[in-house]
Structure formats: structure tokens, C-alpha cells
C-alpha positions in Angstrom: -67.1 -11.3 -54.0 -65.6 -12.2 -57.3 -65.2 -15.9 -57.7 -62.9 -17.5 -60.4 -64.6 -19.9 -62.8 -63.3 -22.9 -60.8 -64.4 -21.5 -57.4 -67.8 -20.7 -58.7 -68.3 -24.2 -60.3 -67.2 -25.9 -57.1 -69.5 -23.5 -55.0 -72.5 -24.3 -57.2 -71.9 -28.1 -57.0 -71.6 -27.9 -53.2 -67.9 -28.6 -52.7 -65.0 -30.4 -54.2 -65.9 -33.9 -53.1 -69.6 -33.6 -54.2 -68.5 -32.2 -57.5 -66.0 -35.0 -58.0 -68.6 -37.7 -57.4 -71.1 -36.0 -59.7 -68.8 -35.5 -62.7 -66.6 -38.6 -62.0 -63.3 -36.8 -61.6 -60.9 -37.1 -58.7 -61.0 -34.5 -55.9 -57.3 -33.8 -56.5 -58.0 -33.0 -60.1 -60.8 -30.5 -59.2 -58.6 -29.0 -56.4 -55.9 -28.3 -59.0 -58.3 -26.1 -60.9 -58.0 -23.6 -58.1 -54.3 -23.8 -57.7 -52.0 -21.2 -59.3 -50.2 -22.1 -62.5 -46.9 -21.7 -60.7 -47.9 -24.8 -58.7 -49.0 -26.7 -61.8 -52.6 -25.8 -61.3 -55.1 -24.2 -63.7 -55.0 -20.8 -62.1 -58.7 -20.7 -61.3 -59.8 -21.9 -64.7 -62.0 -24.9 -65.5 -60.3 -27.1 -68.1 -62.1 -27.1 -71.4 -62.4 -30.9 -71.3 -64.6 -30.6 -68.1 -66.7 -27.7 -69.1 -69.1 -29.6 -71.4 -69.7 -32.2 -68.7 -70.2 -29.6 -66.0 -72.8 -27.8 -68.1 -74.7 -31.0 -68.9 -74.9 -32.0 -65.3 -75.8 -28.5 -64.2 -78.6 -28.4 -66.7 -79.9 -31.8 -65.5 -79.9 -30.7 -61.8 -81.0 -27.1 -62.6 -77.9 -25.6 -61.1 -77.3 -21.9 -61.8 -74.2 -22.0 -63.9 -73.7 -20.8 -67.5 -70.9 -21.1 -70.1 -69.9 -17.6 -69.3 -69.5 -18.5 -65.6 -67.0 -21.2 -66.7 -64.9 -18.7 -68.6 -65.2 -15.4 -66.5 -66.4 -16.5 -63.1 -69.1 -14.7 -61.2 -69.7 -12.1 -58.5 -71.5 -13.7 -55.5 -72.9 -11.6 -52.7 -73.1 -14.2 -50.0 -70.8 -17.2 -50.0 
């Protein structure tokens, strides 16, 4: 299954609420990443302002996420 960059980041962090606590952003802000642009969301993209922080935290916790994942997403076999 192909996951968008936002979906994959949220998946790796274990959900919206857990990710929001770890990177200190509101759950609503993270949820907007998945929303379509027509609904004032990010269309599945992770905002550039959050990418650096996500990568720093992922490195610290040894989470399997790369800069390419935050741009292109990833194919995941079992969700």
C-alpha cells in the first residue's frame, strides 16, 4: 500500500496523538497534513517546517523514516 508522506510519518510515530506529543504540535495541525488541499489541508504532504524536527526525533528514537519518505511517501506491505 502506498502511503503519502504524512500518512507514513504518522504511521511510524504511532498515530496522530503520539506524534503531536513527541514533536510538540497540535493533533489538529498534524491531521491537516492528511487533508486535501481543497479543504485547506496539505494534501498528504508534511510541511517543510516540520520535516527537520521529525527527522531529528526519528533519529533519536531510531524510527525508520528518511528525508525521501517525507517527500515521496513509502510503500508499506502490512499496515
